[in-house]
C-alpha positions in Angstrom: -33.4 -19.6 72.8 -34.9 -16.4 71.4 -38.2 -14.7 72.0 -37.4 -12.2 69.2 -40.0 -11.8 66.5 -39.2 -14.2 63.7 -38.9 -13.3 60.1 -40.3 -15.4 57.2 -37.6 -17.1 55.1 -36.2 -20.4 53.9 -33.2 -21.8 55.8 -30.4 -23.4 53.9 -28.0 -25.6 55.9 -24.6 -24.2 56.4 -21.7 -25.0 54.0 -19.1 -27.7 54.7 -15.7 -27.0 56.2 -13.8 -30.0 54.8 -10.5 -28.8 56.3 -11.9 -29.3 59.9 -11.8 -32.7 61.6 -15.3 -34.3 62.1 -15.4 -33.4 65.9 -14.8 -29.7 65.1 -17.0 -29.4 62.0 -19.4 -26.6 62.6 -21.3 -26.9 59.3 -23.3 -29.5 57.4 -21.7 -31.9 55.1 -22.0 -31.4 51.3 -25.1 -33.7 51.1 -26.9 -31.2 53.2 -26.2 -28.2 51.0 -28.6 -29.2 48.2 -32.3 -28.5 48.0 -32.8 -31.6 50.0 -33.9 -31.1 53.6 -31.2 -30.8 56.3 -30.1 -33.9 58.1 -32.6 -35.0 60.8 -30.1 -34.4 63.6 -31.2 -33.9 67.2 -31.2 -30.3 68.5 -29.0 -29.1 71.3 -31.2 -26.6 73.3 -29.8 -24.4 76.1 -32.4 -21.8 77.0 -36.1 -21.3 76.7 -36.4 -24.5 74.6 -35.1 -26.7 77.4 -37.6 -28.9 79.2 -39.9 -26.6 81.3 -39.0 -23.5 79.3 -41.7 -21.4 77.8 -40.6 -22.2 74.2 -40.3 -25.9 74.8 -44.0 -26.0 75.6 -44.9 -24.3 72.4 -42.4 -25.8 69.9 -41.2 -29.1 71.2 -43.7 -30.6 73.7 -45.4 -33.7 72.2 -42.8 -33.9 69.4 -39.9 -35.4 71.4 -38.7 -39.0 71.1 -35.9 -38.4 73.6 -34.4 -35.6 75.8 -31.0 -36.1 77.5 -28.7 -33.8 79.4 -25.9 -32.5 77.1 -23.0 -30.1 77.1 -21.6 -28.0 74.2 -17.8 -27.4 74.7 -16.0 -24.4 73.3 -18.9 -22.0 73.6 -20.0 -19.3 76.0 -23.6 -18.5 77.1 -24.7 -14.9 77.0 -27.9 -13.3 78.3 -30.0 -11.7 75.6 -31.6 -10.4 78.0 -34.5 -12.7 78.7 -33.2 -15.4 76.4 -29.7 -16.8 75.8 -27.1 -16.7 72.9 -24.4 -19.3 72.4 -21.1 -17.8 71.0 -18.1 -19.9 70.1 -15.4 -19.3 72.8 -12.0 -21.0 73.0 -11.5 -20.2 76.7 -10.4 -23.4 78.4 -13.3 -25.1 80.2 -15.9 -22.9 78.6 -19.1 -24.8 77.9 -22.9 -24.5 77.8 -25.2 -26.9 79.6 -28.4 -27.9 77.9 -30.3 -30.8 76.5 -30.1 -33.0 73.4 -33.6 -33.2 72.0 -34.5 -36.0 69.5 -37.6 -35.1 67.6 -40.0 -37.9 66.4 -39.5 -38.5 62.6 -43.1 -37.6 61.7 -42.8 -34.3 63.6 -39.2 -33.4 62.4 -39.9 -31.1 59.4 -42.5 -29.1 61.3 -40.2 -28.8 64.4 -37.2 -27.7 62.3 -39.3 -25.0 60.5 -40.7 -23.8 63.8 -37.3 -23.6 65.5 -35.7 -21.8 62.5 -38.6 -19.4 62.5 -38.4 -18.8 66.3 -34.7 -18.2 66.1 -34.8 -15.9 63.0 -32.4 -18.3 61.3 -32.1 -17.0 57.7 -30.8 -18.8 54.6 -28.3 -15.9 54.0 -26.8 -16.2 57.5 -27.8 -12.7 58.6 -30.5 -13.7 61.1 -30.4 -13.3 64.9 -29.2 -17.0 65.1 -27.5 -19.3 62.7 -28.0 -23.1 62.8 -24.8 -25.1 62.8 -24.0 -28.8 62.9 -21.7 -29.3 66.0 -20.6 -32.0 68.3 -22.1 -32.1 71.8 -21.5 -34.5 74.7 -24.8 -36.3 75.7 -25.5 -38.5 78.6 -27.9 -41.4 78.8 -30.0 -39.5 81.3 -29.9 -38.2 84.8 -31.7 -35.9 87.2 -32.0 -32.2 86.4 -28.9 -30.4 87.5 -26.6 -33.4 87.2 -25.1 -32.5 83.8 -21.5 -33.5 83.5 -19.3 -30.6 82.4 -16.0 -32.4 83.1 -15.5 -34.2 79.7 -17.5 -37.4 79.8 -20.5 -38.3 77.8 -21.1 -39.6 74.3 -20.1 -37.3 71.4 -23.1 -36.8 69.1 -23.7 -34.3 66.3 -26.6 -32.0 66.7 -28.1 -28.8 65.3 -27.1 -25.9 67.5 -28.5 -22.3 67.2 -25.6 -19.9 67.7 -25.7 -16.1 67.8 -25.8 -14.7 64.3 -22.9 -12.5 63.0 -24.3 -9.1 64.2 -25.3 -10.4 67.6 -22.0 -12.3 68.1 -20.0 -9.1 67.2 -22.1 -7.1 69.7 -21.5 -9.7 72.4 -17.7 -9.7 71.8 -17.8 -6.0 72.3 -20.2 -5.9 75.2 -20.3 -9.4 76.8 -23.3 -10.5 78.9 -21.7 -13.8 80.0 -23.6 -16.3 82.1 -20.6 -17.7 83.9 -22.1 -21.0 84.9 -23.0 -21.8 81.2 -26.4 -22.9 82.4 -29.4 -20.7 81.6 -31.5 -22.3 84.3 -28.9 -21.2 86.9 -28.2 -17.7 85.7 -29.9 -16.0 88.6 -28.8 -18.5 91.3 -27.1 -16.9 94.4 -23.4 -17.1 94.0 -23.5 -17.8 90.3 -21.4 -14.8 89.5 -21.9 -12.2 86.8 -19.3 -11.0 84.3 -21.6 -8.5 82.5 -19.9 -5.3 81.3 -21.4 -2.3 79.7 -19.5 -1.1 76.8 
């Protein structure tokens, strides 16, 4: 997740795409478009907000009720550099490895505000990141590094911070792909590197 300086703003949940099937819906349902707070979904985290990451310690430690390995299908992981971006990507087999973090109810509002602020997630959708309601595959648990990227796991909806429009456009032009889809393994020997200057 981003270390970029956040901007002050209110964050409105994304609009509904009623033409998409539930598993492919990338936005909040109509009930979440009002002045009511967004649904208290878990967060799919894939970078510095993962357990052991520098932003997990600041923004999530002590607020978590549950943390499980999870995978986001249909997205590519890009290096910021220093922090990752998730970008929708229809390439077969493309996925991002991360964690599904359930925040304790009493800490949810503060955690949501802190994460939106950290990710520069703006109500008008122009921020560095946008928060979208997506389906991820979560496991009941497992040792670090045993995430399943082959299609099993329980489908669960979660908030996912994706690269905002300007960042996504830049990454489509000048990709900084993390081929493994796993931020914690981006520098591992043999992990490969598809970065291109453009």
